[in-house]
C-alpha positions in Angstrom: 8.1 -14.1 59.7 5.6 -16.6 60.9 3.8 -19.0 58.6 0.5 -17.5 59.7 1.7 -14.0 58.7 2.9 -15.2 55.2 -0.3 -17.1 54.7 -2.4 -14.1 55.5 -0.3 -12.0 53.0 -1.1 -14.5 50.3 -4.8 -14.8 51.3 -4.3 -18.5 52.1 -5.0 -20.6 55.1 -1.9 -21.5 57.1 -2.2 -25.3 56.3 -2.3 -24.5 52.6 0.8 -22.3 52.9 2.5 -25.1 54.7 1.7 -27.3 51.7 3.6 -24.8 49.5 6.7 -25.0 51.9 6.5 -28.8 51.7 6.4 -28.8 47.9 2.8 -30.2 47.8 1.4 -27.1 46.0 2.9 -24.8 43.4 2.9 -21.0 43.7 0.9 -19.0 41.3 2.7 -16.1 39.6 0.7 -13.6 41.7 1.7 -15.4 44.9 5.4 -15.6 43.8 5.4 -11.8 43.1 3.9 -11.1 46.6 6.5 -13.3 48.3 9.4 -11.8 46.3 8.2 -8.4 47.5 7.9 -9.5 51.1 11.4 -10.9 51.1 12.7 -7.8 49.1 14.2 -9.8 46.2 13.5 -9.5 42.5 11.0 -11.9 41.0 13.8 -13.3 38.8 16.0 -14.1 41.8 13.1 -15.5 43.8 12.1 -17.9 41.0 15.7 -18.9 40.4 16.4 -19.5 44.1 19.2 -16.9 44.2 19.8 -14.8 47.2 19.9 -11.1 46.9 22.5 -9.5 49.1 21.3 -6.8 51.5 22.6 -4.9 54.5 20.4 -5.8 57.3 20.0 -3.9 60.6 18.6 -5.9 63.4 16.5 -4.2 66.1 14.8 -5.7 69.1 11.1 -6.0 68.5 8.7 -4.4 71.0 6.8 -6.7 73.4 3.5 -5.9 71.5 4.9 -7.1 68.2 6.4 -10.2 69.7 3.1 -11.1 71.3 1.3 -10.7 67.9 3.6 -13.3 66.3 3.2 -16.1 68.8 1.8 -19.4 67.8 -1.8 -19.9 69.0 -2.1 -21.5 72.5 -3.8 -24.8 72.8 -7.2 -24.5 74.5 -7.6 -27.3 77.0 -11.2 -28.3 77.7 -11.4 -31.1 80.3 -15.2 -31.0 80.5 -15.3 -31.9 76.8 -12.6 -34.5 77.4 -15.0 -36.3 79.9 -17.9 -36.3 77.5 -15.7 -37.5 74.6 -14.3 -40.2 76.8 -17.9 -41.3 77.8 -18.9 -41.2 74.1 -15.9 -43.4 73.1 -16.5 -45.9 75.8 -20.2 -46.2 75.0 -19.4 -46.7 71.3 -16.3 -49.1 71.5 -15.4 -49.7 75.2 -17.0 -53.1 75.0 -14.7 -54.3 72.2 -12.2 -56.9 73.5 -9.2 -55.0 72.0 -10.1 -51.6 73.6 -8.1 -51.4 76.8 -6.3 -48.5 78.3 -3.4 -48.5 75.8 -5.8 -48.3 72.8 -7.9 -45.7 74.6 -4.9 -43.3 74.8 -4.2 -43.6 71.1 -7.9 -43.2 70.1 -8.1 -40.0 72.1 -4.8 -38.8 70.6 -6.1 -39.2 67.0 -9.4 -37.7 67.9 -7.7 -34.6 69.2 -4.9 -34.2 66.7 -7.1 -35.1 63.6 -9.6 -32.5 64.8 -6.9 -29.9 65.0 -5.7 -30.6 61.5 -9.2 -30.5 60.0 -10.6 -27.5 61.8 -7.6 -25.6 63.2 -9.1 -25.5 66.7 -9.1 -27.8 69.7 -11.7 -30.3 70.6 -10.3 -31.5 74.0 -6.8 -29.9 73.7 -5.3 -32.5 76.0 -1.5 -32.8 76.4 0.0 -36.0 74.9 3.6 -37.0 75.5 5.9 -39.2 73.6 6.8 -42.5 75.1 7.8 -45.9 73.6 4.2 -47.1 73.4 3.1 -44.1 71.4 1.2 -40.8 72.4 0.0 -40.9 76.0 -2.5 -38.4 77.5 -1.2 -36.6 80.6 -4.8 -35.9 81.8 -6.4 -39.3 81.2 -5.2 -41.0 84.4 -6.7 -38.4 86.8 -9.9 -38.0 84.7 -10.4 -41.8 84.8 -10.0 -41.8 88.5 -12.4 -38.9 89.0 -15.0 -40.5 86.7 -14.8 -43.8 88.6 -15.3 -41.9 91.9 -18.3 -40.1 90.5 -19.9 -43.3 89.2 -19.5 -42.4 85.5 -17.4 -45.4 84.6 -16.0 -48.6 86.2 -12.6 -50.3 85.7 -12.4 -54.0 85.1 -9.5 -56.4 84.5 -9.7 -58.7 81.6 -7.6 -61.0 79.4 -6.9 -60.2 75.8 -5.4 -63.3 74.3 -2.4 -64.0 76.6 -2.1 -60.4 77.9 -3.7 -58.8 81.0 -5.8 -55.8 80.2 -7.4 -52.9 82.0 -10.7 -51.8 80.6 -13.1 -49.0 81.4 -16.8 -49.5 80.9 -19.4 -46.6 80.9 -22.1 -46.4 83.6 -23.6 -43.3 82.1 -24.4 -41.9 78.7 -22.4 -38.8 77.5 -24.0 -35.4 77.5 -24.4 -34.8 73.8 -25.3 -31.2 74.4 -21.6 -30.6 75.0 -20.7 -32.0 71.6 -21.7 -30.5 68.2 -22.9 -32.6 65.3 -19.5 -31.9 63.7 -17.7 -33.2 66.8 -19.7 -36.4 66.9 -19.2 -37.0 63.2 -15.5 -36.5 63.6 -15.2 -38.9 66.6 -17.3 -41.5 64.7 -14.9 -41.3 61.8 -11.8 -41.9 63.9 -13.5 -44.8 65.7 -14.5 -46.4 62.4 -11.0 -46.1 61.2 -9.0 -47.2 64.2 -11.0 -48.8 67.0 -10.6 -52.4 65.6 -6.8 -52.2 66.0 -5.2 -53.9 68.9 -2.7 -52.3 71.2 0.3 -53.3 69.2 -1.2 -52.3 65.9 -2.3 -48.9 67.0 1.0 -48.3 68.8 2.9 -49.0 65.6 0.5 -46.9 63.6 1.0 -43.9 65.9 4.8 -44.2 65.7 4.7 -43.2 62.0 2.6 -40.0 62.6 4.6 -36.8 62.3 3.6 -35.4 65.8 5.1 -38.4 67.5 8.1 -38.7 65.2 9.1 -35.1 65.6 8.8 -35.0 69.4 11.6 -35.7 71.9 11.1 -38.7 74.3 9.0 -37.7 77.3 8.1 -34.3 75.8 4.7 -33.1 74.7 3.6 -33.6 71.1 3.0 -30.4 69.1 -0.4 -29.8 67.7 1.1 -27.6 65.0 3.0 -30.5 63.5 -0.2 -32.1 62.1 0.2 -29.7 59.2 3.3 -31.6 58.1 1.7 -35.0 58.0 2.1 -37.1 54.9 -0.7 -38.5 52.8 -1.0 -41.6 55.0 -2.1 -39.6 58.1 -3.4 -36.3 56.8 -7.2 -36.1 57.3 -7.7 -32.7 55.6 -8.4 -32.3 51.9 -6.0 -29.5 51.0 -6.9 -29.7 47.3 -10.3 -28.2 48.1 -8.4 -25.0 49.3 -6.4 -24.5 46.2 
C-alpha cells in the first residue's frame, strides 16, 4: 500500500500522513480504527502494536493496478528553469558570493522547497549528489544556450583567494511565465540563502534529507522532502491537522 493510498483513506494529505509515520503527529481514534480495518487487525492489537496472524495468498497485480500505485512522475519544465535562472541572476547574481557553486544550491532549494510546499514541480530539474552538494544536471547546457542567445554572460572573478565563475544577466525574466506564488517562493529562498558563500551553502545542503538519503552520483528524490526535519522543512504541517 502506498502512502498516497493510505492518506486518501484517512482523508489526509500525503505529507500529513508521512508526519504520522515519522511520529510527528498522533492518530485520532477514528483514524486508528480506519487503519486497523485497512490492515485487517483488531483495534486493540493495532494500538498495542501486536501483529495478528493471517494466512496470506499473494497474487500478481494487473498492469492497470500497478500503474495506479506508482509515485508521481517529476514534471520537468526547462522553459520555466530559464526564467527562474534569469530572475535569480537579476536579483542576486551581482552579489560577490554568488558564483556557479552557489547558483546550483539556490536552484536546488528553490525546486525542492517548492515541491514540499505545493506538492508540484516548479522547474522539476534533476539534481545529483556529489561531494559539493546537490548539482543540477541541466544547468550547464542551459547556461551555454543562454550565453549563445545573449541572455547572460559569463565572467571570471575573484572571491577572497578563490577563483570564481559568475553569470550576469543581460535580459530581464519573462514574469508572465511565473505566477505571483512562484515569485514569492523564489524571493523567500533568496532572502534565506543568497548571502551564504559556497562553503556555507554546501555544508548546509549536506544536512538536508534529499542529499543525505541519496547515493553518490545518483539523482536526489523529490519525495524525500516530506521526511525533512524542522531545520529544513518549509511547510507548516500543523495547519493541516
